[in-house]
N, C-alpha and C positions, 0 to 999 in steps of 0.2 A: 887806050881810052883814058882821057884825062878827067879827073873828078872836078866838077865845077863848084864854084862858090855857092851856088844855089843848093847843090846836093849836100855840101858841108853844113850850110845853114839848116837844111831840113833835118839832118841827123842831130845837130845840136838842139833843135826844137823838140825832137823826139826824146832826147835825154832829159830835157827839162820836164817833159810830161811824166817821165818815170819818177823824177824828184817829187813832183806834186802828188803822184800816186802814193809814194811812201809816206807823205804827210797825212794823206787820207787813211792809210793803213794804221798809222799811229793813233789817229783820232778814234777809229773804229775799235782798235784793240783796247784803248783806254775805256771806251764805253762798255765793251764786253767784260772787262775786268770789274768795272763798277756794278755790272749785272751778275757778277760771279759766274760768268760763262767761260769756264776754263777751257772747254773743248773748242770753243770759237777762237780763243786766243792761240791755242796750240795749233789749230788749223792754219791760221794766218802765219804763225811762226814757221810751220813746215813749208808753206808755199814760199815764204820769203827766204828760207835758208839756201835754196838752189839759186835764187836771184842774187843773193849776197856773194856766193862763191863765184858766180859769173862776173859780177861787178869787180870783185877783187882781182880776178884774172885779167880782166880788161884794163883795170887801172895799172897793174904791173906791166902789162904789155905796152901801154901808152907811155908810161914813165920810162921804160927801156928805150923806146923809140926816140923820145925827147932827148935822152942821154946821148944817143948815137948822133942825132942831128946837131946837138950843141958842140960836138967835138970839132 
């Protein structure tokens, strides 16, 4: 089964939504910090830490594939 350009575009759009979500997280965390809501900031940080690890793994994987393709 070949992956279509439409599927690639859909995945890229979903990644873009994650980027926008991270911007919202930053804004919320800043507001929580201004309100001295340490537990709220820590809760967001905890939720994000797993996402960050997954993003770093994916980035490394994609970088490796690009390196293989460029040969």
